[in-house]
N, C-alpha and C positions, 0 to 999 in steps of 0.2 A: 841379512843385516843390510838394510838399505840406507838407514840414516847416516851411517858412518861414511859410506861412499859419498852420499849427497853432501855431507858436511864439507868434504874437501872440494867437491866438484863445483859447488855454487860459486866459489871464488875464481874459478877459471872460466866461469860463464856458462856452465851447462845446467840446464834445469829440466831434464827429462822427467824428473820426479819433483813434486812439490814439497816444500818444507815450511814450517812455521818460523823457526829461527835456526840459522845455520850453526849457532853455537849452543843452543839450549833446548833442542827438541828433536826427537827422532821422527822420521817419516813413518807413515803407515806402511804395512807390508804391501807389496805390489800384487794385486789380484791378477789372475791369469788374463782377464780381459785387457788390463793395462799392459801386461807383458806383450800380448799380441799387437796392441796399438803401438807400443814403442818399437817392436820389431819392424812394423811397417814404416814407422818414422825414420828408421835407419836409411831407408831408400829415398828420403826427401832431403835435398840440399838447398833449402831456401831459408830466408830469414826476414823477419818484419820487426820494426821498431815503432812502438806506439808512444806518442809524446803528449803530455798534458801538464798542468801546473801543480796539482795537488793530489794527495791521496784521496780517493773516491771520485776523481774526475774521469777515470778511465772507463771505457765501455767494456765491462767484464764479459758480456756476451761475445763481442767481437774478439776479445783476447782468447777466450776459451775455444772459439771456433777456429782461430788461426792456429793455436797450439795443438788442438786435438782432432780437428777435422782436416785442415790443410796440412797439419803435421810439420809446419815450418818452425824453426827456432824463433820464438816470440819473446819480446822483452817490453816491459813498460818502464819508460823514463818519466818519473815524476820530478818536475823541476825543483819542487820544494818537498819538505817532509810534513807540511801542514801545520807548522808551528803556530800560525796565527789563527787557527780554527777555534771554534767553541768546544767546550767539554761538557758532555751530558752525563758523564759518569764520575767525575771527581773535580778537584780544585786545581789540577795541574794546568798551567798556562805556558806559553812561549816554548822554549826548547824542550820542556818536559812533555808538552802536548805533542811536539814533533816526534819525540821518542815513542810515545804510545802509538801514534798513527803510523810510524815506520813499522812497528811490529804488527799492526793490524793489516798493513799492506802485505807483509810476508805471510800472514795467515790467509789472506785472500789468494795470493799466488800459489799457496799450497793446495788450493782447491781448483783454481782454473788453469794452472799449469805454466804460465810464462815466468820469465826471470824478472827481478825487480831491481831498479837502479834509481839513483837520485843525482842531483848536482849539489854544489855547496850553497845554493841560494837559500836564504831564510825567508819564510813566509811571514811578512811583516804586517799582515792584515789585509783587509779589503782595499783594493786599488781601483780607481775609476777609469784609468787609461793606461795604455801601453807605455807611454813615455815616462810616467812616474815610476812604474815598475822597473823599467830597465835602468833608470837613473839610480834608484835605491839599490838594486842588485849590483850594479856595475856591469854594463852590457858585455864588455869584452871578457870579463872573468867568467860569467855564466855561459856565454857563447863558447868559450874554450872548453867548458865541461861538457857541453852537448856534442861538440866536435870530438872530444876525447872518447865519449861513449860510442859515437858512430864509428869511429876508427877501430875501436875494440870489437864491436859486434858485427860490423860489416853487413848492415841490413840491405836487402834487395829493394825493399820498399819502406818508406817512412810514412806513418799515418798520424795526422794531427787530429786531436779531439776538437779543437776550436779553430775558428777562422782568425786571421790576424787583424781584426777590426772590432768595432763596438758590438757586433752581434754576439761576441763571446761573453758579454755580460760582466766581465771582471778584468781589470788590467793585467792581472797575473795570467788569466786565461789567454787573452790575445797575445801577450808577450811570449807565451810558450810556443805559439804558432809562428810568430816572427822569428824566434830563435831557431826553430826547426827548419824553416825555409832558408835562413841564412846559413845554417850549419850544413844543409844539404850541399851547398856549393863550397863552403869553406873546408869541409872535411876532405875534399878531393884536391885541394890546393896546398902543395907542400910549403908554400910561403906563409901559410896561416898556421900559427902556433907550432913552429918547427921544433920546439923543445920536446914535443910529444913523440917525435919521430925516432927517438931513442928506443921507444917501446912498441910503437905501432907504425903502420904504413898509411898513406892517404887512401881514402876510399870514396868512390862515387856510387851512391845508390841509384837505382834505375829511375825512381820517381818519388814525388811527395804528393799525397792525397789528403783530403779533408774528410773525415768521417762525420758527416752532417748530423745534426741533432735538433730536437725541439724540446726545450725544457718544459716539463709539465705533461708531455705526451708519453704515457707509459706503454701503450699497446704497440706502437710502431712509430717509425720515423717517417715524416712526410717527404715526398719527393722534392729535391732541391730545385731552386729556380735556375741554377747554372745549367748550361747545356752539356758540358763535358763531364759526364759522370758514368759510373757503372753501378749496377744494382747486384747485391748478393743477398742470399737468404742464409742468415746465421742461426736460425731457430731450428736447426736440424736435430733429429734424434740419433744418438749414437748407441747402437745395441751392445757394443762391447762394454760400454760404461753404464748402460741401463738408464741413461738420462739424456735429456736434450741439453743443448748449450744454454738455453734460457734457464733451465733448472740449475745447472752448474753455476751460472753467473749469479743467480739469486743467492745461493749459498756463499759465494765469494763476496758479494757486495754486503751481505749481512755481517761480515766481519768488522765493518767500520762502526763498531758499537759506540765509540766515543762521540760519533756524529749522529747517532740515532738513525742509521740508514738500513735497518732491517727491512727487507722487501719480500713479497710473496714469490713463489716459484712460478714462472711463466711457462707456457707450453704453446706449441703451434708455430707456424711460419713467422719469421721475423725479417722483413726486408730492411736492408740498410744500404746506404748510398755513399760512394767514395767519389768525391769531386776532385778532378785533376787540378794540380797546382803547378808543379814544376817537373822537368824531366820528360821522358818519353811517355806519351799519352797511352793509357790502357784502353783497349776497345771492348773487350769482353770479360777479361779476368784481371784481378789485381796484379797478378804476376805475369801478365803478357810480356813477351820478349825476354823473360828470365828463364833459363834452363835450371829447373830445380831437381833434376835427376842426377844420377852419377855421371852422366855424360859431360857435366860441367868441369870435371877434373880428369886429367890424363890418367888412364888406367882404372878409372872408376867402374867400367862395365864389369870387370872381373869380380870386383867386390860386390856389385849388385847381384851377380849370379849366385854368389855364396849366401847372401842375405835371403834371396828368394828361396834358396834351398832350406834355410832355417825356418822360414815362414811355412813352407809346405810340410815340413816334418814336425812342426810344433804340435805337441799334444798337451792340453791343459792338465791332464792327470799326472804327467811325467815331464815337466818342462826341462829337467836336466838332460834329457836326451839330445837336445840341440846345442849343449854347451861346447862340445868339440867343434861344431860348425861355427859358433860365435868366436871361438878362439882362433880358428882358421882365418876368419874375416879380420880379426884384431891384428893378426900377424901380417896379413896382406896390406893393411893400412900403412905399414912401415915403408912400403915401396912408393907411396905417393909423394909428389913434389909439393902439393898444396898443403902447407903447414896448418892453415886455419881449419880446413875441413878434416885433415888428419887428426888434429887435437880434438875437434868437436865430436867426431864419430867414435874415437877411442873412448871418450868419456861416456858416451851413450852406450857403447858396448859394455863397458865396465859395469854400468848400472844393471844392464840386463844379465850379465854373468852372475852378479850377486843375487839377483832375483831368481834366476833359474836354478842356481845351486842351493838356494835356501840358506845362504851364509848370513850370519849375524855376528857382529863384533863391536865391542865398545870398551872404554876405559873409564872406570868410575873411582874417584877419590873417596876416602872415608869421611871427608868433610866438604862443605860447599865453599869454604874460603880458607885462604892461608896468606901468610906474609913472607917476604923475602927472608931466606935463611931457615925457614921452618921445614920440619920433616913431615912428609905426607905419605900415606899408604894408598896405593892405587891397585885396584883389581881389574885386570884385563880379562874380559869374558868373551868367549867365541864358541860358535856352534855351526855345524853344517847339517842341513835337514834335506838330504837327498842322497842318492846312490852314486853321485859323481865323485870320483877319487880326487881328493884335495890334500895337499901337504901345506901346513903352516910352517914356513921356513924361519921367520924371525919376527920379533916385535921390537920396535925401536921407540923409546920415549924421547921425542924431539924436544929440545930445550931443557931436558932434565938429565942428560948424560947417561942414560941406560940403553943398552942394546943387547938383546937376548937372542941367541940362535937356538932354534928348537928342532926343525925338521920333523915335525909331528904329523903323522897320518891322522886325519880326522875321521872318526866313526860317524855313522849316520845317527843324527839326533842325540849325540853325546855332548852334554854341556861341559865346557872346560873353563877353568879359571886359574890364572897365574897372578900372584901378588908381587908387587914391586914396592920397595921403600925408596923414596926419592927425597932430595932436598931442593926446595925452591931456590933458584939463584937469588942472591942478596939484592941484586939490582933489577929484578924482574919488574917490568912496567905494570902499573895498576891496570886492572881490567875495567874498562869503561867505554862508552860510545866514542869512537875515535874523533868524530866531528865536534864533540863537546870538550875535548881535552885542552884546547887552546881558546883564548878569547876571540870573539867574533871580529871580523874585519869591518868595523862599523856595524850598522844594523842590517846590512843587506846580504852579507855572505859569512859563512863559517870559515874558520881557518883550518886547512888541511895541508900539511907540508909535504906529505908523501904523494907524489903524482899517481902512483898505482892504487892508492886507497880511494881516490876521488870518485865518488858516485856509488861505491859499494854500499849495500844496505847495512852491513856490519863488517868490522875488521875480522879477518880469519883468526882463529884461536892461535895464540902464540905457543901454547903447550898442547902437544898432540901425541897420540900413539899411532905409529905406522905399523900396519900389519901386512906382511909380504906372504902371499900364497902362491903355490905352484898348482896351476889348474890346466890339465891336459897339456902339460909340458911348457906352459907359459907362466912366467913370473909376473904377477901384478901386485902392486902396492897400493893399498888404500889407507887413508888417514882418518882417524877419529879424534875429535877434540877431547881433552880431558874434561869430562862432563859429569856433574853430580846428579845422582838418581835417588829419589826418595818417594815415600808413599804418603799420600794424604788420605785421611780416613773417609773423606767424602768423595774426592775426585780420583783416587786411586794412584797409580804409578805416574810420577811426573819427573821432569828434568829441569835443571837450571844451570846456567853458566857457572863454571868453577872460577871463583873470583880471587884475584890477587889484590889484597887490601893494604892500606897503611897500618903500621903497628898499632897506633891508637888514632881513632878518628874523633873529631870534635864537632859537635853540632850545636850552633847557637840557636836558642829556642825560637826567636822571631827573626824574620827577614829585615824588619825595619823597627827602629826604636825612635819614637817621636816624643820630644820633650816640650811640653806646653808651658813649662816654667823652669826655674833653676833647681828644682828638686832632683835628686839622683834617681835612677831607675835600677832595679835589680835585674841583672842579666844572668840567665841560667844557661849553662853549657853542659851538654851531655857528652861524656867521654865514653867511647866504646872500645874495649880492648879486643884486638883481633888475633892475639896470641896470649898464652899463659905467662904469668909473672912479668907483665909489662909494668914499667914504672918510669916516672919522670916528673915533669912539671908543665904547667900550662899558664900562659899569660895572654892578656888581651892588648893588642896594639890599637891605639886610638889616635885621632888627629891632634895636632898641636892645639893646646888650649883646653882639651878635655882631660879628665883624670879618671883612673881606675883604682879601686881599693878592694882586695889586696892587689899588689902588682903581680904576684906570682902565687900559684897554688900547687902543692905537691900532690901527686896521686900514686897509687900502687894497686895493681890488680893481681889476684891469685889465679883466676880462671879465664880461659878464652871466652869471648863474647860477653863477658861481664860488663856492666854499665855503672857509671858513677856520675852523679850530678854535682857540679860545683857552681858556686854563685859569686858574682862580682857586683860591686856597686859602681855604676858609671855616672860620673858627674859631668853635666854639660858645660860647655864653655860659658864663662861669665860675661862674655861680651854682650852688651845690651844694645837695644835699638837697631837691630840688624834685620828684623823681619823673620829671616830664617837662615840657618847655617847648616850645611850638610857635609857629611864625611863618611868614611868607611871604617868600621871596626873589624879587626881580624883576630881570630884565635890561633895561637902558635903553640904547638906541642913540642917539647924537647925530651928525647930519650937518649940512651947511650948509643943508639944507632943513628942519631941525627935529628934534624928539625923537620917538622911537617906542619903545613897549614891546611890540611885537607879535612873536609867534612865527609859525610857519607849519607846518601839518599837512595832508597830503593823504591821504585815504582812497581806496584804489584796489583794485578787484576787477574781474575780467573781466566780470561780469554787470551792472555799473552804471558810469555815467560817473565819472571821477575827481572827487572832491569835496574842495575845498580850503577851509580856514578859517584864520583868523588870531587865535588866542586870545592872551590876555595871556601874555607870556613869563615865567612864574613857576613856582616849585616850593615845596613845603612843606618846612619845616625842623622837625625833631623832635629835641629833646635828651631822651634816654631813660635812665632808670635800669634797666638790664637786665643780667642775667648769663646765661651759657649754658655748656653743657658739650659738648665735641666740636666739631669744625670741618668735617669732611668729610661733605657731604650728597650722596647720589645722588637725582636727581629724575626722575620719569617724568611728562613734560609732559601736561597735560590740554588741554581745549578753552578757548581764550581765557584762557590761564593766565599771569598776571604775578607769581605768587608767587616764582619763583626770583630775580628781580631784587630783590625786597624782602628776601629772606633774605641776599643778598650785602651789602645795606646794613648789616646788623648783624654782618658779619664772617664769615659762613659761606662756605666754598668749595664751590660747587654744581657738580656734574657732571651733565649731562643724560644719561639712560640710554636709549639705543636698543638694538636687538638685539645689536650688538657688545658694548656695555658690560654688558648683562644676561647675556651668555654668559660674561663674565669673572668673576673672583673678587669677590664682593660684600662680603667681610668687611672690606675697607678703609674702608667707609663707616660713620660713626658712626650714621647713620640714613638710611633711604630714605623719601622722601615721594612719594606718588602724587597727581597733580594732579586737579583737578575733572573729573569725567566721563571720566577716562582709561579706565576699564573699559568705558565706552559707546562711545568713539570709536577706541580703539587695539586693533585686531584681534589684534595679536601678544601683548597683555598676558596673556591667559588661558594662553598657552603657557608663561609664566614664573611662574605662580601657585605651583606646587609649590616652585620654587626660592626664591621670596620667603619662603614659610613656613619653609623650611629655614634661610634666613638668620636669621629671627627665632628659631627653635629653637636656633640655635647662638650666640645672644647679641646679635643685631641688633635695631634698632628700626624698625618700619614705621608710618608715619602715613598714613592714607588719608583724603583729603578727600571732600567730598560727591559722590555718584554718583546716577544716575537709574535707578530700577528699571523699565527699559523693554525688557528682554530683548534688547538689542542684542548682548550677549555672554552666552554660556552658560559659566559657570565651574564646573567640577567642585568640589564642596565649598564653594562660595561664596567671598567676598572675604577672609574671615578664617580664623584657625586653628580657630574654632568658629563654628557657624551663627548668623547674625543676618539679619533681613529689613529691607528698606527700605520706607518708606511715603511718602505725599505730605504727611505732617504737617510743619508748619513754624511758625516764630515770625516774623511779618512786621513787628511793631513793634520797631524797632531800639532803642527805649528800654525794652523789656520787662524786668522784674526778672529777674535771674539768681540762683538760690539755690544754695548750696553744700551738696550732699547729704552729702559727706564732707570737712569742712573741713580735716582733717589729711592728706588724700591727697597723695602726692608730686606729682601733677600740679598741685596748687594751692599747693605750698610750695617746690618745688625745681626750679631754683635761685632762682626768683623767688617771693616771697610775693604771691599773687594776692588782691586785695580787690575789693569792688564797684566801686571807682573804675576798675578796669581794663575795665569794661564801659560806661564813659561814652564818648560821641562815636562810637559805631558808626554805620555808614551803611546805609541801605536795608532791612536785615533782620538779625535775630539769626542765623537759619539756616534750612535747608530740607532736605527729604527725610530727616528723622530716622528712626532705626530705631524700629520699634514692637514688635518681638519679638526677643529675644536669648537666647542660652544663659546658664545661671546662672553660668558661669565669667567672664562679663564683669562689670565693675564700672561702675556709673553714678556720675558725679562731680558734675555740675551739672544743674540743671533750670530750665526757663523756659516761659513760655506767653504767648499773647496775652491781652488783657483778657477776662475772663469765660469763659475756656476752661480745659480740664483741663491739669494740669502735663504737660510733655513731658520725660521723662528720657533719651530715646534720642538726644540730640544729641551726646553724647560717651561712647563706650564704650572701656573699657580692660581689657586682660587680659595677664597674664604667660603666656608660652608657651615651655616649655623654659627656656633661659637668657635669653631676650629678651623684648621687650615689643611689643604691638600696640595701636594706637589707631585708632579710626574716629571722625571728627567731621563732623557736618553743619553745624556753625557756619560762618558765611560768611567764613572767613579770606581767601578769594580776592578778596573785596571790601575787607576791612579793611586787609590788609597793603599793597596798592598805594596805598591812600588815606592811609597813615601813621598809622593808629589805634594809639596807644601801647600800650594794654592788650592788644590783639590780638597785638602782637609779643611781649610778655612771656609770655603764655599759650602761644603757639606754640613759643617757646623751651623752655618746660617740657615740651611734648609731645615735642619732639625729644630733650631731655636726659634723659628718664625712665630711671632705672636706672643712669645714669652716675655 
């Protein structure tokens, strides 16, 4: 039973075994090759911390080589959770994107072996320079988090993926190196962030190095121009694992599925270079001057001798024969003065004892969710699959008030099960990602009030089963989270986090309600009972001047997980001549147990465990002065595209266009809108390009949103009626000035008069992947640029073609419309209405 031990150990920083999710997924059994590898790792007392900006930035070959070849404690610190990344598998953006990518990183670490950590920094999107990134994040706050992790992990060497300058290619990238280099010094200075010293001590790493890279060079990394560097070959084959580190890394990197980063398995030598930055210079080896043997701690040689004995006597067919030796080493560790390495090696030994004895234990509730005060049945299952004598002394249900003394001798391969009936504490906190439990500190940092949680990939499970075993005279306690196990007909046995939920959750149907006139809108709220016999009332709270009918609705449920839809009429404020008025609407549920304003959202994909969170049940209200021409819109859906729902909010009738609809007559549509990256992700689209251009020529309107010039699709003649090229140019500052190149152009005047006010309140960015070359037949209408950069005119191209009109826009409507940005709606309505 490896998962249950790992589940506890990940939170104290031990990652001898990989996991997908510390709360919701067991590890794979440890093959004997892995057992021997981890036995040898017991004799290595070194550590390395790899630092970069985002999930998928890390050099997975280097990480696997450090963890499995050099056998040092290895960690990856991703400054952000990748919240601002693009989503190739769904519509999630922002913090939900970060949630997915956090789990993908855990899946990657389950394969390549290191531990995974983060800071509180929010990935706010592409940044062109270090200064902007550090200003948005709040330099001191994120520096504090990096120092905190260094002081916890005590790395001998710190490895940066990026240089602290423009070569990094992204302001977040270069900022990660700046932070790493400053934290190298600050972590050793007790005057820096002294509040941390209640939990940790100052720590001075030996050196900081830069793991050089060449974007676009897959086969190998070119030798750096700098003089002070060492070369390492990380493409080594490991016969114990039956794979090279290139192969392991390819499997690891391919877990970044939301980013489309599947890669082939590489083989053969892989030279990499580590450029010296700070600290003592390495001459031949990354760990030059660092004693990574047991000699670094007083009394360590005696432990090394015991471990060597275990290695010599290890037999793959009967791994339990070395358990008494491992227990002897475990007991000898208690004599050490070095608390860091004592704790580290005890946990590694605990992992190996579990593996060698064939122990497996877990605690599974009969349901995957409960509410405070509810009774739950939990089955504690345990088995020993070896001839090693083991006694299970007790099982304690932490947080649930159950403690059972057993003193049960375990037979070989005899499955045991003990059932517990427990009551969930009435005030048990809801189960959700800890960094999303509070509102952000601005747009740069998440709020985490518990210092010891900062940077952990997940919060440790509050509800656990502790199993205490006596093995060769030594009592050892392992903790297993209370974890739900189920069977999927296709995917087989699966696990998910046992969730504590609100009694009744309320989900408002849409994130944004846009009122283009004074007519009311119907707001649908889905209520979900998370316990049987739940009853109460629900009301919608709206801003002053708005009105809801009815004011309150009564509900009553018979069964757990039952759902009920209730509707309200929301009347916008009758204030006129305001252009736009915005506010927040919140759903409030009242039961006999109190008041709740929580919704419920589960993010579920096959490659990660289900992730449930309980955001405030609210939606944005927008009263908008908008006019439009035409009503029938054909829409070709792109990747992660929520624009169709936003267009319906302002009265458009949107028809999704698949092959069947595209084969039909297109003239019935007033406009056809092509979603973000549709040309990159929809293989069939190039087959209809000629027909789309004929539609324009015959009087139709086509609006193409941003695409990526990555050659995923080869389109004869390009995306438009005339040639234009895409670049990587973008405007990342969402407040950047937008200039009107042709103030009298129809796109800026019909049917809505566009002013600079319409570009207020934009989120994350102005736009991306603008055109940088275009045929003279295209007109440019607006221009923008980031501070101190050249004007970019290619974010909005317009041309007449035959009787119709064609628009390409790199401006980020796909973010603005779902967020309810008023001016973006008005401008997009003009794009759709042009020529009408």
